[in-house]
N, C-alpha and C positions, 0 to 999 in steps of 0.2 A: 504493500500500500504506500510505503514511503517513496518508492520509485514513481508511482502515479502522481503523488503530490508534487514531487520535484519537477516532473515533466509539466504538470499543470502550471507551476510558477514560471517555468521556462517559457512556455507558450504564451502566458499572460504578459511576460516581459517583451516578447516579440511583437505583441499586439498593443503595446502601451500607447501607441498613437492612433492606430486604425479603429480600435474598439471605442475609445472615448469619443472620437469624431462621429462615428455612427450613432452612438447613444445620445450624444449632445444634440446632433442634428434632428433626430426623431423627437426628442423631448422639446426642442424649440418649436418644431412644427406643431406639436400637440398644443403647446401653450398659445402659439399664434392663432391657431384655429379656434381655440376656446375664446380668446380675447376678441377675435374678429366677429364671431357669432354673437357674443354678448353685446358688442357695440352696434352691429348692423341689424341684428334681429332680436333686440333686447325685449320687446314687448310681444305678447302672445299673437297679436294680429300679424306682425311681420314674420313670426315663426310659422304660423299657419299658412301664410301666402307662399313661402318657399317650399313647404311640404306639399301643398296642393299642386304646385308647379311640377315638382319632382314626380308625384304620383301619376300625373298626366303625361309624363315624358319617359318612355322606357329607356332612352339613351341615358338620361340622368340616373335612373335606377341602376343601369348596367355599370356606369362609371363610379357612382358614389356608394350605393347601398340601399338600405331599407329605411324609409321614414317610420318613426315609431312614436309619434305624438309630439305635442309641444313641450316646451321646457328647454332651457339653454343646453343642459347636458345632453338631452336626447338629440337635439339638432347637431351638436358638436360630434356626437358619436356617429350620426348618420353621414355627416359631411366628411369626416376624416378617418374613420376606422379602417376601411378597406385599404386605403393608400398606406396608412401607418403599418398595417399588418404585412403588406407587401415589402415595405422597407425592412421591417424586422425579420422577415423570412430571408431576404437577400443578405442581410448582415450575418445571419446564422449559417446559411449555406456557404458563403465565401469563407467564413471562419473555419468551418469544418474541413472543407476541401483543401484549404491552404495548409493545414496542419496534418493532413493524412495523405491523400493521393499525391499532392504536389511535392511533399517531402520525400515520398518514395521515388517519385520521378527524378528528383534532383540528387538522390543519393544520401540525403540526411537520415532517412529512416534506417538505412543499412548501417550507418555508424552507430545509431542508438541500439540496434540489434546486437552489436558486439559486446554490450555490457549485460550483466545478469539481471535482466528485468523481464517480466512476462511479455509474450509476443504482442498482446493486445493492450499493453500499458499505455502506449501513446494514444491510441483511439479512446481508451477510457478517460484519459486526461482531457482530450479534446471534447468529449461529451460533457464532462464536468465543467470545463471552461465555457462551453456554449450555454449550458444551463445557468451557470452563474451570471453570464453576460445578460441573458434574458431576464433573470430575476432583477438585476440592476436596472434594466430597461423598464420593467414593469413598475418598479418603485419610482423611477424618474418620471415616467408618463403620469402616474398617479399624482406625484407631487406637482407636475405641471398643471394638471386639471385643478387641483386644490388651490394652487397659486392664482389661477384665473377666477376663483370664487365658486367653483362647483362643489357639491356636497362631498365630504371626505369618504364616506362608505362607498358611495357610487363611483367615485374616482378610483378607489382601490380596486373595485371590480373591473372597471374599464382597463386599468393598467394590467391587471391579471389576465384579461382577455388577450391583450397584445403579447404579453410574455408567454402565455401558453401556446400561442400560435408559433412564436419563435422557437420554443423548445421542440415542438413537433417537427419543424423544418431542420433543426439540428440533427435529430435522429434520421430524418429522411435523407439528408445530405450524407450522413455516415454510410447509409446503405448504398447510395450512388457511388461513393468513393470506393466501396468494395467491389462494385460491379464493373466499373469502367476503367480502362487501362491508363488514362492520362488525366492530369489535373484539368486540362482544358476541356476535355469531354465531360468530366465529372461536374465541373462548374457549369457548363452549358446545360447539362441534363437537370441539375438541381435547380438552377435559375428558371429553366423551362417549366419545372414542376410548380414553382412559385407562381409563374405566369398562368399555368393551367388552372391552379386553384382560384386565382382571380377571375379567370375567364368563366369557369364553371359557376362560381358564385354569381357573376354578372348575369349569366343566362337565367339562373333560378330567380334572381331578383327582378329582371326585366319581365319575366313571365308571371310575376307575383300578382296577388289579388288585393286591391285596395279596399278599405272600408268605405261606406257611403259618404263619410265626411272628408275623405281623401287625406286623412292625417296619419293613417297607419297603412302599411302594406305587408301582407303575409307572403313570404317567398314560396316559389314552387319547389318541387322535390329535388331538382338538380342542385340547389344550394346545400342540401344535406350531404352531397358528395365532396364538398370543399371544406378544408379546415378553416378557411376564412368565413365560410358560412356558419360553421360551428361557433366561431367567436361572436358573430352577430347575434346569435340566439341567446347569449348571456344577457343582453338588453340591460346594461347596468344602470341606466338613468331613467328607465320607465318602470319595468317590473323585473328586477334582477332575478336571474336563474343561475346561480353559481354551479349547479350540477353539470352544466355544459362544459365547465372547465375540465371535468374528468375525461371527456372524450379525447381532446388532443393530447392530454398528458398520458392517458392509458395507451393511446396509439404510439406515442413517442417512446414509452417504456418498452413496448413490444418490438418496435423497429430498432431501438438502440441495442437491446439484447441480441437480436438477430445479427446486427452488424458486428458486435463483439464476437459472437460465435464463429462467424465467417472469417474474421480477422485471425482468430486463433488457429484456424485450419489452413490458411493459405500462406504461401511464401511472400517475402517482400518483393514488390514489383509485379506480382501476379494479379490477375483479376478474373472475375467470373465470366466476363466477356473478353476474349483475347483480342489483342491489338492486331490489326491487319498488317501483314508483312508487305512492304513496298517492293517495287520492281528493282532489279539489279542496276539498271541504267535508266536515266531520266528520259522521258519521251520528248516529243516535239514541244519546244517552249520551256522545257524544264531547266534549261541552262541560263535563262534570262531572269532578270529581277522580277519582271511581271509574272513569269511562270512560277518562280519560287513563292512570291506573295500569294498567288492564286492557290498553290498547293497547300500553303499554311492556313488559308482561310476557308477553303471550299467546304470542309465538313462543318465548320461553325456556321457558315452561310446557309448550308442546307437546313440546319436546325432553326435558324431565324426564319427561313422561308416556310418551314412547316408551321411554326407559330403564326406567321402572317396569314398563311392559307386558312388555318383554323379560325382566325379572327375574321377574315373576309367571308368565310363560309357562314359564320354566325351572322354577320351583317346582312348577307344576301338572303339566306334561308330563314333566319329567325325574324327578320324585320316584319314580313307579312303576318307571321304567327303572332308576334307581339301586338301588332296593330289590331288584329282580329280579336285578341284577348281583351285588350283595354277598351276597344270600341263597343264591346258587348255590355259594358257597364255604363249605365246612363250618366252618372255624374262625371265620369272621366270623359265620355264622348262630348258632353257639353263643354268641358274645359278645353278639349282639343280643338273644337270648332272656334273657340274664342282666341286661342293662343297660337295655333299653328295654321298658317296659310295653306290652303289646298287640302285641308281635312286629313283623311287617312293617308292619302298619297304623300302629302307633305310630312306626315309623321314618319313614314318610311324613310324619306330623304333625310330627316333630322337624325334618325337612328343610324343610318348608313354613314352619314357624314361624321358622326361622333366616333364610330368605330374605325373609319379610315384615318381619322386624326390620331387615334391610338396606334394604328399601323405606322404612321409617320414617326412616332416615338420609337417603335421597333426598328425602323430604318436608320434613325440616328444612332441607336445603340449598336446595331450591326456595323455601321461605319466606324464608330469609335473603337469597338473591339478589334476591328481590322487594323486600325492605326496603332493601337497600343500593343499589338503583337510585335511591333518593332522594339518596344522596350524590353520584352522578354528575350528577343534575339540578342539585344545588346547586353543585358544583365547576365545572361548565361554564356557569354563569350563567343557566340556564333557570328555576331555582326563583325567582330574584329577580323575573323578569318575571311568572312565574305568580302569585306572592304580592303583586304590585302591585295585583291586583284586590281588591275588597272581600270577601275570603274568608280564613278564619283558617288558621293553621298546624296547629291541632289537626284540622281537617277534612281537610287534606292528609295528615297522618300517619294519621288514621283510615281514609281511603280506601286508602292503601297497605297498612296492616295488614290490612284486609279482603281485599284481593286476595292478599296473602301467605298469609293463613289459608286462603282458598279454594284457593290453589295447593297447600298442604300436603295438604289433604283430597283434592284431585283426584289428586295423585300416589299417595297411599295407596290410594284406591279403585280407581284404574286397576290397580295391582299386584294387589290382591285379586281384582278381576274377571278379570284375565288368569289368575291362579292357579286360580280357580274353573272357568273354561272348560277349562283344560288338565286339571284333575283330573276334571271331569265327562266329558270326552272319553275319558279313560283307563278310566273305570268302576271305579276302585279306592277311591273315597271311602267311608268308613264312614257319614257323615251327609250332609246336603245340602251340595253344593259351594258354594252361595251364602254359606254361613256364613264363608267366607274373606274376604268383603268387610268385615263388621264386625271380623273379626280384624285386617285391615290397618288399619282406621280406629282401632283401639285405640292405635296409635302416634301419632296426631295430637296429643293433648294434650302429649306431650313435644316434638313439633316446634313447637308454639305457644310453649313456653317459650323455645326457642332463637331464634325470630324476634323475640319481644318483647325478648329480651336484646340482639339486634342493633339494635333500635330505640332502646333505652336508650343503647347505645354511640354511635349516630348523633346522638342528642339532646345527649349530654353532651360527647363528644369527636369531632366530625365528621371531623377529619383522620385519626384513628386507627380510625374505625368499620369500615373494610373489614378491616383486620388483626384488630381485636377480634372482629368478627362471626364470621369464619371460624376464628379462634383458639378461641373459645368452643365451636364445634362440634367442632373437633379434640380439645379437652380432654374434652368429653363422651364422644366415641367412645373415647378412650384410657382414661378412668376406667371406662366401662361395659364395654369389651371386654377391657382388659388389667389392670384394677385388681386382680382376684383373682390373676393371674399375678405381678404386682409385689408382692403381699403388702401392699397398701395397707389402712389401717384401714377398717372398714365404713362409718363416717360419711363418709369422703372418697369412697369409691365411690358412696355414695348421693347425693353432690352432682351426679351425672350424671342428668339427667331420664330417660335411656334405661333406667336401673335401675328406674324406677317404671312403665314401660309393661307392660301385661299381655301375656304371651307366649302369645297365643291361636294355634291351638286346643289347645296342650298344657296351658295353664293357663286357669282361668276369669277372667272380666273383673273387675278390681279397681276397684270403684267409688270407694272412698276414695282410692286412688292417683291415679285420673284426676281426681277433684275437686280434690285438692291441686295437681296440675299446672295445671289450669285457673285456680285462684285465683292461682298464681304468675304465670301468663301475664297475667291481668288486672291484677295489681299492676305488672308490668313495663310494660304498655301505659300505665297511668295515670302512672307515673314518667316515661316517655318523653314523654308529652304535656305534663306539667308542665315538664320540662327544656327542651323545644323552644320553649315560649312565652317562656322567660326568657333565651334566648341570641340573638345576632345571626347572620345568615347568614355562612358562612365560605367562602372561595374554596378 
């Protein structure tokens, strides 16, 4: 046991910066959401208005969650829980994979195996660290809610809901690390499962049944298949049901024990799914910078495209079903007729537009991940060997930016094509369903700004590039999605590139906005190339 505790302290020391940043960021978001709701929707009339608007808009339910009555705490939980749970899940999965599969891939686990400690000691320490981190997160979120003036007992229940979901994803990521052969694949799979939980929860909420007063919505059965859906059912600020905390915690215990049993029986570096052996010689294009960048990114891109296809399919196929469900309810139908131009057809457009906007976030994330792959190549010493050939750093950067830009376009077009197929199959589209492909591609210019910003971070401060790249994306999402709720000034909200994307098909294409985003992306690429030429390679 002493070996496990020493490993726990060692892993905590390695994460002395990353974990506090995650926890502090999520805590500040929780406090800001609480303060913003209290300021903007402080009276019952304002709270009822936003809840009725959400109940009449399935896209709102898909993105945010379930309205559960008036009261500042209830509105706060509705507005922010799903997004907070996703952040907690990503924190947990990245932590686990970093200390398990990635350490095995880099040879650190083999060094630990040379000392007399149990084979699964490192995994056990990681599970304990992940659990402890989520307990601290739960306490911090609860403290943020209390600092914003929400009831103490209800705040504790809300914090526990966030922490329990994080603990579940700790165990889930531990299982992914045993199954997959590389840190990159394990990270992608674990993060994909977090996204799938959000997606399934969104489907169940969008298909939910509102009460006649439109202040409460009961989710459909798909929400029960998602751990985020389990957390919603705790309902801390309306009618608390702490028994639902046992579901993610029990599932985490089972998954964690299974992961430990697998780790005890497998060799270091082995995996349940074997790694595919590559060809002896590179094929056509494999000797170029572009070919290498494509080879390093193609499997990750395939995962992003699968997620985008699932999101697009939901947008196309589920939109008509959601419309039919909500339009069968009298109060909701009346609200739709007042709020949404075009009635039911307009509601489908709003739903599809919201989900294509989320696909734009996927596109930006895929591009950022492709760019940040350069940091892994540099830190692990492969870039030094690569650049010892008579080829310039600018060509290396340009090749990776080209593959990153292609990745963003591929993810967006995949989502648009899947939505078009789903909408065409339903036969409910007003115009040609193929128009959803350019509607999805309208978000690519914003994605290009994010990936070039990550390239600038890599060129200027390589050791901070991973944190900076993903932090810029998180800031863009928060400013674009929550800026209005937080009452931020318009100029600050406009700092998010997502604010300048054309929300097609609800809006027409904004050529000036797209041109401005492309110019910003080009400037970022030029700055990154200049900075990369002037610095040394860093470990």
